[in-house]
C-alpha positions in Angstrom: -10.9 -8.9 -15.1 -11.6 -5.2 -17.5 -11.1 -2.0 -15.7 -13.6 0.5 -15.4 -14.0 2.0 -19.3 -16.1 4.9 -18.9 -17.1 7.1 -21.8 -15.2 9.6 -22.5 -15.2 12.3 -19.6 -11.2 12.6 -19.6 -9.9 16.1 -18.9 -7.2 16.8 -21.7 -4.1 18.5 -20.2 -5.8 18.0 -16.1 -1.8 18.8 -14.1 -2.4 16.3 -10.9 1.1 16.6 -8.4 0.8 13.3 -7.2 3.1 13.1 -3.6 5.0 10.0 -2.5 8.2 8.9 -0.6 10.6 6.3 -0.3 10.0 5.2 3.4 9.3 1.3 3.3 9.1 1.8 -0.5 5.0 0.7 -0.4 4.2 4.6 -0.8 6.3 4.8 -4.0 4.6 1.4 -5.7 1.3 2.8 -4.9 2.2 5.3 -6.3 3.6 4.2 -9.8 1.0 1.9 -9.7 -1.8 4.3 -9.9 0.4 6.2 -12.4 0.0 3.1 -14.1 -3.8 2.7 -14.2 -4.4 6.3 -14.3 -2.3 6.4 -18.1 -3.8 3.7 -19.4 -7.3 5.2 -17.9 -6.9 8.9 -18.9 -4.1 9.1 -21.5 -4.7 13.0 -22.1 -3.8 13.8 -18.1 -0.2 15.2 -16.9 0.6 13.5 -13.6 3.3 14.7 -11.8 5.4 12.7 -9.4 6.7 14.1 -6.4 8.9 12.9 -3.9 8.5 14.9 -1.1 12.0 14.1 0.6 13.4 15.8 -2.5 11.0 18.9 -2.7 12.1 19.5 1.5 16.0 18.6 1.3 16.2 22.3 2.7 14.6 21.5 5.6 15.6 18.0 6.0 17.4 18.8 10.1 18.1 15.2 10.7 20.1 14.5 7.7 22.4 17.6 8.1 23.0 16.9 12.1 23.7 13.0 11.3 24.1 12.9 7.6 21.2 10.2 7.1 18.1 10.7 5.8 15.3 10.1 7.9 13.7 7.4 5.2 17.1 5.5 5.1 17.1 5.2 8.9 13.2 4.1 8.9 14.0 1.4 5.9 17.0 -0.3 7.6 14.9 -0.7 10.9 13.1 -2.5 8.8 15.7 -4.8 7.1 16.9 -5.6 10.3 13.5 -6.3 12.1 14.0 -3.6 14.3 10.1 -2.5 14.5 9.4 -3.1 18.3 9.8 0.9 19.0 7.8 2.3 15.8 4.9 3.7 17.9 6.9 6.3 20.3 9.0 7.1 17.1 6.4 7.5 15.2 5.0 10.2 17.5 8.7 11.7 18.2 8.5 12.0 14.5 5.4 14.0 14.1 6.7 16.4 16.9 9.5 17.4 14.5 7.8 17.9 12.0 5.4 20.1 13.9 8.1 21.8 14.9 9.6 22.5 10.9 5.8 22.7 9.1 6.3 26.5 9.2 9.4 26.0 6.8 7.9 23.0 5.5 4.8 25.0 4.3 6.9 27.9 2.8 8.8 25.2 0.7 5.6 23.4 -0.2 3.7 26.8 -1.4 6.9 27.8 -2.8 6.6 24.7 -5.3 2.7 25.4 -6.2 3.1 29.5 -6.5 5.0 27.8 -9.8 3.6 24.4 -10.1 0.1 25.5 -10.2 -1.6 21.9 -10.5 -5.2 21.5 -11.2 -5.5 18.8 -8.2 -3.0 17.3 -5.4 -2.7 13.8 -4.5 -1.1 13.0 -1.3 -0.3 9.1 -0.8 1.5 9.7 2.3 1.2 10.4 6.1 2.4 13.0 9.1 2.8 15.7 6.0 -1.5 16.1 5.1 -1.6 18.7 7.4 1.6 21.4 6.2 0.7 19.7 2.1 -3.1 21.6 2.8 -1.7 24.7 4.2 1.1 24.9 1.3 -1.5 24.3 -1.3 -3.7 27.3 0.4 -0.7 29.4 1.0 0.1 29.2 -3.0 -3.9 29.9 -4.0 -4.0 32.8 -2.2 -0.6 34.3 -3.5 -2.1 33.6 -6.7 -5.8 34.9 -6.1 -7.3 31.7 -7.6 -10.1 29.5 -5.9 -8.8 26.5 -3.6 -7.0 23.9 -5.6 -8.8 20.3 -3.9 -6.5 18.1 -2.6 -6.8 14.3 -2.0 -5.6 12.1 0.3 -5.4 8.7 -0.2 -4.5 6.3 2.4 -2.2 3.3 1.3 -3.0 1.6 5.0 -6.1 0.1 5.3 -6.8 2.6 8.2 -5.5 5.4 10.0 -3.5 5.4 13.1 -4.6 8.8 15.5 -3.5 11.9 15.8 -2.2 13.1 12.7 -1.4 10.2 10.4 -3.4 10.3 7.5 -7.2 12.1 8.5 -6.4 15.5 9.5 -9.4 18.0 10.7 -9.4 20.0 7.1 -11.3 20.8 4.3 -10.2 18.2 1.8 -10.9 14.6 0.4 -10.5 11.1 1.3 -10.2 8.2 -0.6 -10.5 5.1 1.9 -10.0 1.4 1.6 -12.0 -0.1 4.2 -15.3 0.7 6.0 -13.0 1.1 8.7 -11.2 3.7 7.6 -14.2 5.8 6.2 -15.5 5.8 9.4 -13.2 7.2 11.2 -12.9 10.3 8.6 -16.2 10.5 9.3 -15.8 10.6 13.0 -13.3 13.3 12.4 -16.0 15.9 11.3 -15.0 14.9 7.3 -18.3 15.7 5.1 -19.9 12.5 3.5 -19.5 13.6 -0.1 -15.9 14.5 0.5 -14.8 10.8 1.3 -14.5 8.0 -1.0 -14.7 4.4 -0.6 -12.8 1.8 -3.3 -12.9 -1.7 -2.5 -9.3 -2.3 -1.4 -6.3 -1.2 -1.4 -4.2 0.0 -4.4 -2.2 -3.1 -6.4 -0.2 -3.0 -9.6 -2.5 -3.0 -12.7 0.1 -6.4 -13.3 -1.2 -8.7 -10.7 -4.5 -8.8 -12.7 -3.5 -9.4 -15.7 -3.9 -13.3 -16.8 -0.7 -15.3 -16.4 -0.6 -18.2 -18.5 1.6 -20.4 -17.5 2.0 -24.5 -16.4 2.4 -24.2 -12.8 4.2 -27.4 -12.0 6.2 -27.1 -15.3 7.5 -24.2 -14.5 7.7 -25.3 -10.0 10.4 -28.3 -11.3 12.4 -24.9 -13.3 12.7 -23.5 -9.4 14.2 -26.4 -8.5 10.5 -27.1 -6.6 8.4 -30.3 -6.6 5.7 -29.9 -9.2 2.7 -31.3 -6.6 3.9 -29.5 -2.7 1.8 -27.0 -2.0 4.1 -24.3 -1.9 4.5 -21.1 0.0 5.6 -17.9 -0.6 7.6 -15.9 2.3 7.8 -12.4 1.7 8.3 -9.3 3.9 8.3 -5.9 2.0 11.2 -4.7 0.0 14.0 -5.3 2.2 13.0 -8.9 3.6 13.4 -9.5 7.4 15.7 -11.6 9.5 12.6 -13.5 10.6 12.8 -15.3 7.3 16.0 -17.3 8.3 14.0 -18.6 11.2 11.0 -19.4 9.1 12.6 -21.6 6.9 14.7 -23.6 9.7 11.0 -23.8 12.0 9.7 -25.4 9.1 12.3 -28.0 8.5 11.6 -28.5 12.0 8.0 -29.6 12.2 8.6 -32.0 8.9 5.9 -30.2 6.6 4.8 -31.6 3.2 5.5 -28.2 2.1 7.7 -26.0 0.4 9.0 -22.1 0.3 9.7 -19.2 -2.3 11.4 -16.6 -0.5 11.6 -13.1 -1.3 14.4 -11.4 -0.2 14.1 -8.2 -2.1 17.3 -5.6 -1.1 19.0 -7.9 1.5 21.4 -9.5 -0.6 22.8 -10.7 2.5 19.8 -12.8 3.7 19.5 -14.2 0.1 22.7 -15.4 0.4 22.0 -16.7 4.1 19.1 -18.6 2.9 20.5 -19.8 0.1 23.6 -21.6 1.8 21.0 -23.4 4.3 20.8 -26.9 3.6 16.8 -27.8 4.0 15.0 -31.1 3.9 12.3 -29.9 1.7 12.6 -27.3 -1.7 12.6 -24.0 -1.9 14.0 -20.9 -4.0 15.0 -17.8 -2.9 15.0 -14.9 -4.7 16.1 -11.3 -4.6 14.5 -7.8 -5.0 12.1 -8.7 -8.3 9.5 -7.1 -10.5 8.1 -10.4 -11.2 6.1 -11.1 -8.0 3.3 -12.0 -9.9 4.9 -14.7 -11.6 5.8 -15.7 -8.2 2.8 -15.9 -6.5 1.4 -17.7 -9.5 3.1 -20.8 -7.8 2.2 -20.5 -4.4 -0.7 -21.9 -2.8 -0.3 -19.6 0.2 1.4 -16.6 1.7 3.8 -15.9 4.9 4.8 -12.4 5.8 4.5 -8.8 7.6 1.3 -7.9 7.3 1.8 -4.7 5.3 -1.2 -2.9 3.3 0.8 -3.8 0.2 2.0 -7.3 0.5 -1.3 -8.8 2.1 -3.3 -6.9 -0.8 -1.3 -8.6 -3.6 -1.6 -11.7 -2.2 -5.0 -11.3 -1.7 -5.5 -10.4 -5.6 -3.6 -13.5 -6.7 -6.1 -15.4 -4.4 -3.3 -16.9 -1.6 -4.7 -17.5 2.2 -2.6 -16.0 4.6 0.3 -16.3 7.4 0.9 -13.1 9.7 2.0 -12.6 13.1 1.0 -9.7 15.2 2.8 -8.4 18.3 4.3 -5.9 19.8 7.3 -6.0 17.0 4.3 -5.5 14.5 4.6 -1.8 13.3 1.5 0.2 15.0 -0.1 1.2 11.3 -0.5 -2.6 10.5 -1.9 -3.6 13.7 -5.2 -3.2 12.1 -4.5 -4.9 9.3 -4.2 -8.1 11.2 -7.8 -8.0 12.9 -8.7 -6.8 9.4 -7.3 -10.5 8.2 -9.2 -12.6 11.2 -12.4 -10.8 10.9 -12.8 -11.1 7.3 -11.2 -15.3 7.5 -8.6 -14.3 4.8 -6.1 -16.7 6.8 -4.4 -17.0 10.4 -3.0 -14.6 12.7 0.2 -15.5 14.9 1.4 -14.3 18.2 4.7 -15.4 17.0 6.3 -16.8 14.1 7.9 -19.5 16.5 4.5 -20.9 15.9 4.3 -21.4 12.4 4.9 -24.8 11.8 1.6 -25.2 13.8 -0.1 -22.4 11.1 1.4 -24.2 8.4 -0.1 -27.7 9.2 -3.4 -26.1 9.8 -3.3 -23.9 6.6 -2.5 -27.2 4.5 -5.6 -28.8 6.4 -7.8 -29.3 3.2 -11.6 -28.1 5.1 -9.4 -24.9 6.4 -7.8 -23.8 3.1 -11.2 -24.4 1.3 -12.6 -22.2 3.8 -9.4 -19.3 3.6 -9.6 -19.8 -0.3 -13.4 -19.2 -1.0 -13.0 -16.2 1.4 -10.3 -14.7 -0.4 -11.5 -15.3 -3.9 -14.8 -13.2 -2.3 -12.9 -10.6 -2.2 -12.8 -8.1 -5.0 -10.6 -5.4 -4.9 -10.2 -3.0 -7.7 -9.3 0.1 -6.3 -6.1 0.8 -8.8 -8.5 1.2 -11.7 -11.4 3.0 -9.3 -9.8 5.7 -8.0 -8.5 7.4 -11.5 -12.4 7.4 -11.8 -13.1 9.2 -8.4 -10.2 11.8 -9.4 -11.0 12.6 -13.0 -14.9 12.9 -11.3 -13.1 15.7 -9.1 -11.6 17.5 -11.5 -15.2 17.8 -12.9 -16.8 19.1 -10.6 -14.4 21.8 -9.5 -14.1 22.8 -13.3 -17.7 23.2 -13.0 -18.3 24.4 -9.5 -22.3 23.6 -9.5 -22.2 19.9 -9.0 -22.8 17.8 -5.6 -21.9 14.9 -4.7 -25.1 14.5 -2.1 -23.7 11.6 -0.1 -20.8 9.3 0.7 -20.4 6.6 -1.9 -18.7 3.7 -3.3 -15.5 4.0 -6.0 -18.2 2.0 -8.2 -21.4 3.7 -7.3 -19.6 7.1 -8.2 -18.1 6.5 -11.7 -21.6 4.9 -12.4 -23.5 7.8 -11.8 -21.2 10.3 -13.4 -20.0 8.0 -16.5 -23.5 6.7 -17.0 -26.2 8.3 -15.1 -27.4 5.4 -13.3 
């Protein structure tokens, strides 16, 4: 797989401010992946990654009152599986952001008055109204034309209102047709909405991994021939992983598991101490997810956009759960998995044994695997070309998109004149 390599149209010294934060870990991971790909395709770009929390530290009322950062509280919820109240919590968070918005806008305007980027890219939800207002205030203070703003949805769809998509003049990059439809329904002009072939996944997941799977499984203490699942619940693991381990044992299935526990050391120690009657391997936080997925045949975990997209790029059918505990912004993901027949959606991981048994059925596995293999997600390589063309458009000010385009159509039309 080779990334898009257009003829040289990259704009030297293009300054791009890219906004992310650490809530959940996925936003930082997506930002890092995009920066890695963009620097390969456009090495002359000056990309300035901005952690919004650091920029807005003076407005962090919750930390001043409690001593706890809001993103640390959010990550603690993920670590302990306390996700049943994410819908109401999201709306409370949004209400607080709206109350603080005048201060937030002032801080952002002050930053962009000094920074003066050529393009602002947001990879976060909830703050996009404030981001654009701060940018416009800075533009007015400097008496310059409007700096373009792009929001890249790192979820498969929006979770309205005021999550990813706002009613304002900006660009949107969406990874599914559902997100595009949401943007158009909100009144966004078709020429400002771009569809990529999926979600951002780190470039490392596309690089060939030349290993002997059987030998590597043996090296990790696994059976070389048993079907292998990888169990992942994001950067902080989940308390559900230990019960999943035990339920697979109770089901007496001919399978084995690799557990990725992330930053949750207590969880890793707990699973490592379990006496299970099937082979398993346990890992803490690691950058070697592509390697471990290469050893696996299927995925078990939360339906987060990052984890399921990584698994799909690596060719793994999915087993996920949807119920009241599923985070509100991830519920669409389970519908998307079911509609595309990428795997099995359970009402509860209490039924994980039955799901794995179904997955191991040869006919079901072959069908799911074929659907997964047909899904060709190249978003991380497509998005830099969209951004490059947007910079070109705003420099020349006389170029028209004319219609909603996929990233590949867009790139080919700009760079090859097709």
